[in-house]
CHARMM-style PDB file with segment names, atoms N, HN, CA, C and O in Angstrom:
ATOM      1  N   MET     1      95.277 239.762  85.831  1.00  0.00      PROA
ATOM      2  CA  MET     1      95.940 240.984  86.221  1.00  0.00      PROA
ATOM      3  C   MET     1      97.432 240.923  85.843  1.00  0.00      PROA
ATOM      4  O   MET     1      98.000 241.923  85.405  1.00  0.00      PROA
ATOM      5  N   LEU     2      98.058 239.759  86.011  1.00  0.00      PROA
ATOM      6  HN  LEU     2      97.597 238.946  86.367  1.00  0.00      PROA
ATOM      7  CA  LEU     2      99.457 239.636  85.619  1.00  0.00      PROA
ATOM      8  C   LEU     2      99.635 239.860  84.126  1.00  0.00      PROA
ATOM      9  O   LEU     2     100.585 240.519  83.702  1.00  0.00      PROA
ATOM     10  N   ALA     3      98.727 239.314  83.332  1.00  0.00      PROA
ATOM     11  HN  ALA     3      97.956 238.779  83.676  1.00  0.00      PROA
ATOM     12  CA  ALA     3      98.798 239.493  81.879  1.00  0.00      PROA
ATOM     13  C   ALA     3      98.627 240.963  81.515  1.00  0.00      PROA
ATOM     14  O   ALA     3      99.352 241.482  80.667  1.00  0.00      PROA
ATOM     15  N   GLU     4      97.679 241.631  82.148  1.00  0.00      PROA
ATOM     16  HN  GLU     4      97.090 241.210  82.837  1.00  0.00      PROA
ATOM     17  CA  GLU     4      97.433 243.046  81.860  1.00  0.00      PROA
ATOM     18  C   GLU     4      98.643 243.907  82.179  1.00  0.00      PROA
ATOM     19  O   GLU     4      98.887 244.913  81.512  1.00  0.00      PROA
ATOM     20  N   LYS     5      99.394 243.520  83.188  1.00  0.00      PROA
ATOM     21  HN  LYS     5      99.196 242.703  83.729  1.00  0.00      PROA
ATOM     22  CA  LYS     5     100.575 244.291  83.597  1.00  0.00      PROA
ATOM     23  C   LYS     5     101.842 243.829  82.878  1.00  0.00      PROA
ATOM     24  O   LYS     5     102.924 244.362  83.123  1.00  0.00      PROA
ATOM     25  N   GLY     6     101.710 242.836  81.989  1.00  0.00      PROA
ATOM     26  HN  GLY     6     100.831 242.403  81.790  1.00  0.00      PROA
ATOM     27  CA  GLY     6     102.871 242.342  81.260  1.00  0.00      PROA
ATOM     28  C   GLY     6     103.849 241.566  82.122  1.00  0.00      PROA
ATOM     29  O   GLY     6     105.048 241.559  81.845  1.00  0.00      PROA
ATOM     30  N   LYS     7     103.354 240.916  83.162  1.00  0.00      PROA
ATOM     31  HN  LYS     7     102.380 240.922  83.387  1.00  0.00      PROA
ATOM     32  CA  LYS     7     104.218 240.213  84.114  1.00  0.00      PROA
ATOM     33  C   LYS     7     104.287 238.703  83.899  1.00  0.00      PROA
ATOM     34  O   LYS     7     105.038 238.017  84.592  1.00  0.00      PROA
ATOM     35  N   LEU     8     103.507 238.173  82.940  1.00  0.00      PROA
ATOM     36  HN  LEU     8     102.897 238.731  82.377  1.00  0.00      PROA
ATOM     37  CA  LEU     8     103.548 236.732  82.695  1.00  0.00      PROA
ATOM     38  C   LEU     8     104.856 236.353  82.010  1.00  0.00      PROA
ATOM     39  O   LEU     8     105.436 237.142  81.264  1.00  0.00      PROA
ATOM     40  N   ALA     9     105.304 235.140  82.276  1.00  0.00      PROA
ATOM     41  HN  ALA     9     104.833 234.499  82.882  1.00  0.00      PROA
ATOM     42  CA  ALA     9     106.520 234.620  81.657  1.00  0.00      PROA
ATOM     43  C   ALA     9     106.378 234.648  80.138  1.00  0.00      PROA
ATOM     44  O   ALA     9     105.277 234.529  79.598  1.00  0.00      PROA
ATOM     45  N   GLU    10     107.500 234.807  79.469  1.00  0.00      PROA
ATOM     46  HN  GLU    10     108.394 234.904  79.907  1.00  0.00      PROA
ATOM     47  CA  GLU    10     107.495 234.860  78.008  1.00  0.00      PROA
ATOM     48  C   GLU    10     106.871 233.599  77.421  1.00  0.00      PROA
ATOM     49  O   GLU    10     107.191 232.485  77.834  1.00  0.00      PROA
ATOM     50  N   GLY    11     105.988 233.786  76.464  1.00  0.00      PROA
ATOM     51  HN  GLY    11     105.729 234.691  76.128  1.00  0.00      PROA
ATOM     52  CA  GLY    11     105.330 232.678  75.800  1.00  0.00      PROA
ATOM     53  C   GLY    11     104.141 232.101  76.540  1.00  0.00      PROA
ATOM     54  O   GLY    11     103.496 231.175  76.047  1.00  0.00      PROA
ATOM     55  N   LEU    12     103.842 232.630  77.708  1.00  0.00      PROA
ATOM     56  HN  LEU    12     104.366 233.382  78.108  1.00  0.00      PROA
ATOM     57  CA  LEU    12     102.722 232.136  78.508  1.00  0.00      PROA
ATOM     58  C   LEU    12     101.506 233.020  78.275  1.00  0.00      PROA
ATOM     59  O   LEU    12     101.557 234.227  78.510  1.00  0.00      PROA
ATOM     60  N   ASP    13     100.411 232.421  77.812  1.00  0.00      PROA
ATOM     61  HN  ASP    13     100.370 231.440  77.621  1.00  0.00      PROA
ATOM     62  CA  ASP    13      99.197 233.206  77.621  1.00  0.00      PROA
ATOM     63  C   ASP    13      98.289 233.067  78.833  1.00  0.00      PROA
ATOM     64  O   ASP    13      98.525 232.240  79.714  1.00  0.00      PROA
ATOM     65  N   THR    14      97.259 233.879  78.862  1.00  0.00      PROA
ATOM     66  HN  THR    14      97.067 234.551  78.147  1.00  0.00      PROA
ATOM     67  CA  THR    14      96.358 233.911  80.020  1.00  0.00      PROA
ATOM     68  C   THR    14      95.691 232.568  80.263  1.00  0.00      PROA
ATOM     69  O   THR    14      95.581 232.133  81.409  1.00  0.00      PROA
ATOM     70  N   ASP    15      95.245 231.907  79.205  1.00  0.00      PROA
ATOM     71  HN  ASP    15      95.334 232.260  78.274  1.00  0.00      PROA
ATOM     72  CA  ASP    15      94.579 230.611  79.384  1.00  0.00      PROA
ATOM     73  C   ASP    15      95.503 229.593  80.034  1.00  0.00      PROA
ATOM     74  O   ASP    15      95.084 228.865  80.934  1.00  0.00      PROA
ATOM     75  N   ARG    16      96.745 229.534  79.593  1.00  0.00      PROA
ATOM     76  HN  ARG    16      97.085 230.125  78.862  1.00  0.00      PROA
ATOM     77  CA  ARG    16      97.700 228.586  80.182  1.00  0.00      PROA
ATOM     78  C   ARG    16      98.003 228.971  81.632  1.00  0.00      PROA
ATOM     79  O   ARG    16      98.140 228.093  82.484  1.00  0.00      PROA
ATOM     80  N   ALA    17      98.109 230.251  81.918  1.00  0.00      PROA
ATOM     81  HN  ALA    17      97.997 230.964  81.226  1.00  0.00      PROA
ATOM     82  CA  ALA    17      98.347 230.714  83.288  1.00  0.00      PROA
ATOM     83  C   ALA    17      97.205 230.290  84.208  1.00  0.00      PROA
ATOM     84  O   ALA    17      97.442 229.855  85.335  1.00  0.00      PROA
ATOM     85  N   VAL    18      95.983 230.415  83.737  1.00  0.00      PROA
ATOM     86  HN  VAL    18      95.790 230.769  82.822  1.00  0.00      PROA
ATOM     87  CA  VAL    18      94.819 229.986  84.526  1.00  0.00      PROA
ATOM     88  C   VAL    18      94.883 228.478  84.765  1.00  0.00      PROA
ATOM     89  O   VAL    18      94.604 228.016  85.871  1.00  0.00      PROA
ATOM     90  N   ASP    19      95.245 227.715  83.746  1.00  0.00      PROA
ATOM     91  HN  ASP    19      95.472 228.091  82.847  1.00  0.00      PROA
ATOM     92  CA  ASP    19      95.364 226.258  83.914  1.00  0.00      PROA
ATOM     93  C   ASP    19      96.382 225.901  84.987  1.00  0.00      PROA
ATOM     94  O   ASP    19      96.146 225.005  85.797  1.00  0.00      PROA
ATOM     95  N   ILE    20      97.505 226.595  84.996  1.00  0.00      PROA
ATOM     96  HN  ILE    20      97.697 227.324  84.338  1.00  0.00      PROA
ATOM     97  CA  ILE    20      98.539 226.350  86.010  1.00  0.00      PROA
ATOM     98  C   ILE    20      98.002 226.663  87.398  1.00  0.00      PROA
ATOM     99  O   ILE    20      98.249 225.916  88.345  1.00  0.00      PROA
ATOM    100  N   CYS    21      97.276 227.755  87.524  1.00  0.00      PROA
ATOM    101  HN  CYS    21      97.075 228.362  86.755  1.00  0.00      PROA
ATOM    102  CA  CYS    21      96.676 228.112  88.823  1.00  0.00      PROA
ATOM    103  C   CYS    21      95.689 227.048  89.282  1.00  0.00      PROA
ATOM    104  O   CYS    21      95.703 226.643  90.445  1.00  0.00      PROA
ATOM    105  N   TYR    22      94.830 226.595  88.367  1.00  0.00      PROA
ATOM    106  HN  TYR    22      94.819 226.925  87.423  1.00  0.00      PROA
ATOM    107  CA  TYR    22      93.881 225.540  88.729  1.00  0.00      PROA
ATOM    108  C   TYR    22      94.603 224.288  89.201  1.00  0.00      PROA
ATOM    109  O   TYR    22      94.197 223.670  90.184  1.00  0.00      PROA
ATOM    110  N   ALA    23      95.663 223.913  88.512  1.00  0.00      PROA
ATOM    111  HN  ALA    23      95.993 224.415  87.712  1.00  0.00      PROA
ATOM    112  CA  ALA    23      96.385 222.689  88.857  1.00  0.00      PROA
ATOM    113  C   ALA    23      97.037 222.794  90.233  1.00  0.00      PROA
ATOM    114  O   ALA    23      96.953 221.861  91.032  1.00  0.00      PROA
ATOM    115  N   LEU    24      97.679 223.913  90.510  1.00  0.00      PROA
ATOM    116  HN  LEU    24      97.747 224.670  89.861  1.00  0.00      PROA
ATOM    117  CA  LEU    24      98.395 224.047  91.781  1.00  0.00      PROA
ATOM    118  C   LEU    24      97.487 224.385  92.953  1.00  0.00      PROA
ATOM    119  O   LEU    24      97.768 223.993  94.085  1.00  0.00      PROA
ATOM    120  N   LEU    25      96.406 225.105  92.697  1.00  0.00      PROA
ATOM    121  HN  LEU    25      96.178 225.423  91.777  1.00  0.00      PROA
ATOM    122  CA  LEU    25      95.561 225.592  93.787  1.00  0.00      PROA
ATOM    123  C   LEU    25      94.295 224.776  94.004  1.00  0.00      PROA
ATOM    124  O   LEU    25      93.480 225.114  94.863  1.00  0.00      PROA
ATOM    125  N   GLY    26      94.124 223.723  93.246  1.00  0.00      PROA
ATOM    126  HN  GLY    26      94.786 223.449  92.548  1.00  0.00      PROA
ATOM    127  CA  GLY    26      92.923 222.912  93.382  1.00  0.00      PROA
ATOM    128  C   GLY    26      92.832 222.249  94.749  1.00  0.00      PROA
ATOM    129  O   GLY    26      93.852 221.881  95.331  1.00  0.00      PROA
ATOM    130  N   PRO    27      91.620 222.094  95.262  1.00  0.00      PROA
ATOM    131  CA  PRO    27      91.444 221.483  96.581  1.00  0.00      PROA
ATOM    132  C   PRO    27      91.939 220.043  96.630  1.00  0.00      PROA
ATOM    133  O   PRO    27      92.330 219.558  97.692  1.00  0.00      PROA
ATOM    134  N   GLU    28      91.925 219.358  95.493  1.00  0.00      PROA
ATOM    135  HN  GLU    28      91.607 219.752  94.630  1.00  0.00      PROA
ATOM    136  CA  GLU    28      92.405 217.971  95.478  1.00  0.00      PROA
ATOM    137  C   GLU    28      93.901 217.908  95.782  1.00  0.00      PROA
ATOM    138  O   GLU    28      94.354 217.021  96.505  1.00  0.00      PROA
ATOM    139  N   VAL    29      94.662 218.846  95.231  1.00  0.00      PROA
ATOM    140  HN  VAL    29      94.294 219.566  94.643  1.00  0.00      PROA
ATOM    141  CA  VAL    29      96.106 218.872  95.460  1.00  0.00      PROA
ATOM    142  C   VAL    29      96.389 219.198  96.923  1.00  0.00      PROA
ATOM    143  O   VAL    29      97.236 218.567  97.554  1.00  0.00      PROA
ATOM    144  N   TYR    30      95.683 220.175  97.450  1.00  0.00      PROA
ATOM    145  HN  TYR    30      94.994 220.688  96.938  1.00  0.00      PROA
ATOM    146  CA  TYR    30      95.850 220.517  98.872  1.00  0.00      PROA
ATOM    147  C   TYR    30      95.552 219.291  99.741  1.00  0.00      PROA
ATOM    148  O   TYR    30      96.337 218.943 100.623  1.00  0.00      PROA
ATOM    149  N   HSD    31      94.436 218.654  99.489  1.00  0.00      PROA
ATOM    150  HN  HSD    31      93.798 218.937  98.772  1.00  0.00      PROA
ATOM    151  CA  HSD    31      94.050 217.484 100.277  1.00  0.00      PROA
ATOM    152  C   HSD    31      95.100 216.380 100.172  1.00  0.00      PROA
ATOM    153  O   HSD    31      95.473 215.776 101.177  1.00  0.00      PROA
ATOM    154  N   LEU    32      95.573 216.120  98.961  1.00  0.00      PROA
ATOM    155  HN  LEU    32      95.270 216.611  98.144  1.00  0.00      PROA
ATOM    156  CA  LEU    32      96.575 215.071  98.763  1.00  0.00      PROA
ATOM    157  C   LEU    32      97.817 215.334  99.598  1.00  0.00      PROA
ATOM    158  O   LEU    32      98.285 214.451 100.316  1.00  0.00      PROA
ATOM    159  N   PHE    33      98.353 216.544  99.506  1.00  0.00      PROA
ATOM    160  HN  PHE    33      97.973 217.262  98.923  1.00  0.00      PROA
ATOM    161  CA  PHE    33      99.597 216.828 100.210  1.00  0.00      PROA
ATOM    162  C   PHE    33      99.413 217.007 101.713  1.00  0.00      PROA
ATOM    163  O   PHE    33     100.207 216.488 102.497  1.00  0.00      PROA
ATOM    164  N   VAL    34      98.381 217.730 102.120  1.00  0.00      PROA
ATOM    165  HN  VAL    34      97.736 218.151 101.483  1.00  0.00      PROA
ATOM    166  CA  VAL    34      98.222 218.050 103.542  1.00  0.00      PROA
ATOM    167  C   VAL    34      97.568 216.905 104.312  1.00  0.00      PROA
ATOM    168  O   VAL    34      98.073 216.500 105.359  1.00  0.00      PROA
ATOM    169  N   ALA    35      96.466 216.388 103.813  1.00  0.00      PROA
ATOM    170  HN  ALA    35      96.057 216.717 102.962  1.00  0.00      PROA
ATOM    171  CA  ALA    35      95.736 215.353 104.553  1.00  0.00      PROA
ATOM    172  C   ALA    35      96.330 213.963 104.364  1.00  0.00      PROA
ATOM    173  O   ALA    35      96.394 213.177 105.309  1.00  0.00      PROA
ATOM    174  N   GLU    36      96.763 213.661 103.143  1.00  0.00      PROA
ATOM    175  HN  GLU    36      96.711 214.300 102.375  1.00  0.00      PROA
ATOM    176  CA  GLU    36      97.227 212.305 102.886  1.00  0.00      PROA
ATOM    177  C   GLU    36      98.742 212.130 102.972  1.00  0.00      PROA
ATOM    178  O   GLU    36      99.222 211.045 103.300  1.00  0.00      PROA
ATOM    179  N   ARG    37      99.492 213.185 102.680  1.00  0.00      PROA
ATOM    180  HN  ARG    37      99.102 214.066 102.414  1.00  0.00      PROA
ATOM    181  CA  ARG    37     100.953 213.074 102.704  1.00  0.00      PROA
ATOM    182  C   ARG    37     101.568 213.795 103.896  1.00  0.00      PROA
ATOM    183  O   ARG    37     102.791 213.860 104.018  1.00  0.00      PROA
ATOM    184  N   ASP    38     100.732 214.334 104.774  1.00  0.00      PROA
ATOM    185  HN  ASP    38      99.738 214.282 104.675  1.00  0.00      PROA
ATOM    186  CA  ASP    38     101.168 214.954 106.037  1.00  0.00      PROA
ATOM    187  C   ASP    38     102.062 216.181 105.880  1.00  0.00      PROA
ATOM    188  O   ASP    38     102.899 216.456 106.740  1.00  0.00      PROA
ATOM    189  N   TRP    39     101.884 216.923 104.776  1.00  0.00      PROA
ATOM    190  HN  TRP    39     101.204 216.700 104.078  1.00  0.00      PROA
ATOM    191  CA  TRP    39     102.551 218.218 104.683  1.00  0.00      PROA
ATOM    192  C   TRP    39     101.812 219.172 105.613  1.00  0.00      PROA
ATOM    193  O   TRP    39     100.597 219.063 105.779  1.00  0.00      PROA
ATOM    194  N   SER    40     102.530 220.093 106.213  1.00  0.00      PROA
ATOM    195  HN  SER    40     103.517 220.181 106.079  1.00  0.00      PROA
ATOM    196  CA  SER    40     101.846 221.130 106.986  1.00  0.00      PROA
ATOM    197  C   SER    40     101.243 222.134 106.002  1.00  0.00      PROA
ATOM    198  O   SER    40     101.732 222.282 104.882  1.00  0.00      PROA
ATOM    199  N   PRO    41     100.181 222.819 106.423  1.00  0.00      PROA
ATOM    200  CA  PRO    41      99.629 223.852 105.544  1.00  0.00      PROA
ATOM    201  C   PRO    41     100.665 224.909 105.157  1.00  0.00      PROA
ATOM    202  O   PRO    41     100.627 225.437 104.046  1.00  0.00      PROA
ATOM    203  N   GLU    42     101.577 225.216 106.058  1.00  0.00      PROA
ATOM    204  HN  GLU    42     101.608 224.787 106.961  1.00  0.00      PROA
ATOM    205  CA  GLU    42     102.607 226.213 105.771  1.00  0.00      PROA
ATOM    206  C   GLU    42     103.581 225.733 104.696  1.00  0.00      PROA
ATOM    207  O   GLU    42     103.989 226.510 103.833  1.00  0.00      PROA
ATOM    208  N   VAL    43     103.950 224.461 104.747  1.00  0.00      PROA
ATOM    209  HN  VAL    43     103.618 223.829 105.448  1.00  0.00      PROA
ATOM    210  CA  VAL    43     104.845 223.901 103.729  1.00  0.00      PROA
ATOM    211  C   VAL    43     104.145 223.882 102.377  1.00  0.00      PROA
ATOM    212  O   VAL    43     104.746 224.227 101.359  1.00  0.00      PROA
ATOM    213  N   TRP    44     102.874 223.478 102.364  1.00  0.00      PROA
ATOM    214  HN  TRP    44     102.387 223.197 103.190  1.00  0.00      PROA
ATOM    215  CA  TRP    44     102.108 223.484 101.115  1.00  0.00      PROA
ATOM    216  C   TRP    44     102.033 224.893 100.543  1.00  0.00      PROA
ATOM    217  O   TRP    44     102.242 225.091  99.346  1.00  0.00      PROA
ATOM    218  N   GLU    45     101.737 225.871 101.391  1.00  0.00      PROA
ATOM    219  HN  GLU    45     101.568 225.711 102.363  1.00  0.00      PROA
ATOM    220  CA  GLU    45     101.634 227.259 100.941  1.00  0.00      PROA
ATOM    221  C   GLU    45     102.942 227.742 100.326  1.00  0.00      PROA
ATOM    222  O   GLU    45     102.936 228.398  99.284  1.00  0.00      PROA
ATOM    223  N   SER    46     104.044 227.426 100.958  1.00  0.00      PROA
ATOM    224  HN  SER    46     104.049 226.894 101.804  1.00  0.00      PROA
ATOM    225  CA  SER    46     105.352 227.817 100.430  1.00  0.00      PROA
ATOM    226  C   SER    46     105.617 227.149  99.079  1.00  0.00      PROA
ATOM    227  O   SER    46     106.115 227.790  98.153  1.00  0.00      PROA
ATOM    228  N   TRP    47     105.287 225.871  98.969  1.00  0.00      PROA
ATOM    229  HN  TRP    47     104.883 225.350  99.721  1.00  0.00      PROA
ATOM    230  CA  TRP    47     105.469 225.128  97.725  1.00  0.00      PROA
ATOM    231  C   TRP    47     104.621 225.723  96.605  1.00  0.00      PROA
ATOM    232  O   TRP    47     105.102 225.891  95.484  1.00  0.00      PROA
ATOM    233  N   VAL    48     103.360 226.041  96.903  1.00  0.00      PROA
ATOM    234  HN  VAL    48     102.969 225.904  97.814  1.00  0.00      PROA
ATOM    235  CA  VAL    48     102.472 226.634  95.905  1.00  0.00      PROA
ATOM    236  C   VAL    48     102.988 228.009  95.486  1.00  0.00      PROA
ATOM    237  O   VAL    48     103.017 228.326  94.297  1.00  0.00      PROA
ATOM    238  N   HSD    49     103.388 228.808  96.441  1.00  0.00      PROA
ATOM    239  HN  HSD    49     103.364 228.550  97.407  1.00  0.00      PROA
ATOM    240  CA  HSD    49     103.909 230.143  96.129  1.00  0.00      PROA
ATOM    241  C   HSD    49     105.114 230.035  95.202  1.00  0.00      PROA
ATOM    242  O   HSD    49     105.193 230.737  94.194  1.00  0.00      PROA
ATOM    243  N   GLN    50     106.040 229.166  95.539  1.00  0.00      PROA
ATOM    244  HN  GLN    50     105.976 228.596  96.358  1.00  0.00      PROA
ATOM    245  CA  GLN    50     107.234 228.982  94.713  1.00  0.00      PROA
ATOM    246  C   GLN    50     106.853 228.496  93.307  1.00  0.00      PROA
ATOM    247  O   GLN    50     107.395 228.973  92.311  1.00  0.00      PROA
ATOM    248  N   GLY    51     105.930 227.557  93.238  1.00  0.00      PROA
ATOM    249  HN  GLY    51     105.489 227.169  94.048  1.00  0.00      PROA
ATOM    250  CA  GLY    51     105.499 227.036  91.950  1.00  0.00      PROA
ATOM    251  C   GLY    51     104.812 228.080  91.093  1.00  0.00      PROA
ATOM    252  O   GLY    51     105.087 228.188  89.898  1.00  0.00      PROA
ATOM    253  N   LEU    52     103.922 228.847  91.695  1.00  0.00      PROA
ATOM    254  HN  LEU    52     103.699 228.759  92.666  1.00  0.00      PROA
ATOM    255  CA  LEU    52     103.230 229.894  90.945  1.00  0.00      PROA
ATOM    256  C   LEU    52     104.220 230.935  90.431  1.00  0.00      PROA
ATOM    257  O   LEU    52     104.154 231.344  89.271  1.00  0.00      PROA
ATOM    258  N   CYS    53     105.117 231.352  91.281  1.00  0.00      PROA
ATOM    259  HN  CYS    53     105.170 231.019  92.222  1.00  0.00      PROA
ATOM    260  CA  CYS    53     106.109 232.352  90.855  1.00  0.00      PROA
ATOM    261  C   CYS    53     106.978 231.818  89.738  1.00  0.00      PROA
ATOM    262  O   CYS    53     107.206 232.520  88.753  1.00  0.00      PROA
ATOM    263  N   SER    54     107.468 230.598  89.862  1.00  0.00      PROA
ATOM    264  HN  SER    54     107.282 230.028  90.663  1.00  0.00      PROA
ATOM    265  CA  SER    54     108.386 230.075  88.857  1.00  0.00      PROA
ATOM    266  C   SER    54     107.709 229.785  87.526  1.00  0.00      PROA
ATOM    267  O   SER    54     108.350 229.887  86.480  1.00  0.00      PROA
ATOM    268  N   HSD    55     106.424 229.425  87.539  1.00  0.00      PROA
ATOM    269  HN  HSD    55     105.904 229.343  88.389  1.00  0.00      PROA
ATOM    270  CA  HSD    55     105.733 229.101  86.310  1.00  0.00      PROA
ATOM    271  C   HSD    55     105.058 230.294  85.651  1.00  0.00      PROA
ATOM    272  O   HSD    55     104.873 230.306  84.434  1.00  0.00      PROA
ATOM    273  N   LEU    56     104.690 231.296  86.439  1.00  0.00      PROA
ATOM    274  HN  LEU    56     104.841 231.286  87.428  1.00  0.00      PROA
ATOM    275  CA  LEU    56     103.882 232.382  85.894  1.00  0.00      PROA
ATOM    276  C   LEU    56     104.635 233.670  85.617  1.00  0.00      PROA
ATOM    277  O   LEU    56     104.323 234.368  84.652  1.00  0.00      PROA
ATOM    278  N   LEU    57     105.605 233.995  86.430  1.00  0.00      PROA
ATOM    279  HN  LEU    57     105.858 233.428  87.214  1.00  0.00      PROA
ATOM    280  CA  LEU    57     106.176 235.335  86.382  1.00  0.00      PROA
ATOM    281  C   LEU    57     107.354 235.461  85.431  1.00  0.00      PROA
ATOM    282  O   LEU    57     108.205 234.575  85.345  1.00  0.00      PROA
ATOM    283  N   ALA    58     107.384 236.574  84.724  1.00  0.00      PROA
ATOM    284  HN  ALA    58     106.692 237.293  84.794  1.00  0.00      PROA
ATOM    285  CA  ALA    58     108.513 236.895  83.856  1.00  0.00      PROA
ATOM    286  C   ALA    58     109.744 237.169  84.717  1.00  0.00      PROA
ATOM    287  O   ALA    58     109.641 237.705  85.820  1.00  0.00      PROA
ATOM    288  N   GLY    59     110.881 236.799  84.203  1.00  0.00      PROA
ATOM    289  HN  GLY    59     110.965 236.364  83.307  1.00  0.00      PROA
ATOM    290  CA  GLY    59     112.132 237.105  84.904  1.00  0.00      PROA
ATOM    291  C   GLY    59     112.443 236.199  86.073  1.00  0.00      PROA
ATOM    292  O   GLY    59     113.268 236.544  86.919  1.00  0.00      PROA
ATOM    293  N   ARG    60     111.798 235.044  86.137  1.00  0.00      PROA
ATOM    294  HN  ARG    60     111.127 234.764  85.449  1.00  0.00      PROA
ATOM    295  CA  ARG    60     112.057 234.118  87.256  1.00  0.00      PROA
ATOM    296  C   ARG    60     112.776 232.909  86.763  1.00  0.00      PROA
ATOM    297  OT1 ARG    60     113.085 232.012  87.547  1.00  0.00      PROA
TER     298      ARG     60
END
């Protein structure tokens, strides 16, 4: 949807955007940070949101 609306960062194609989403949103990453590194779910959510915005969105 971001690609269709022209909102992806310059030079970022849909396939790479999907890869970034998989990397940041994968259950293994959540488990590592929340269960093993004692991040709160809220801190993880904020970190993921910031990461997705900075890597995916144009003008960030």
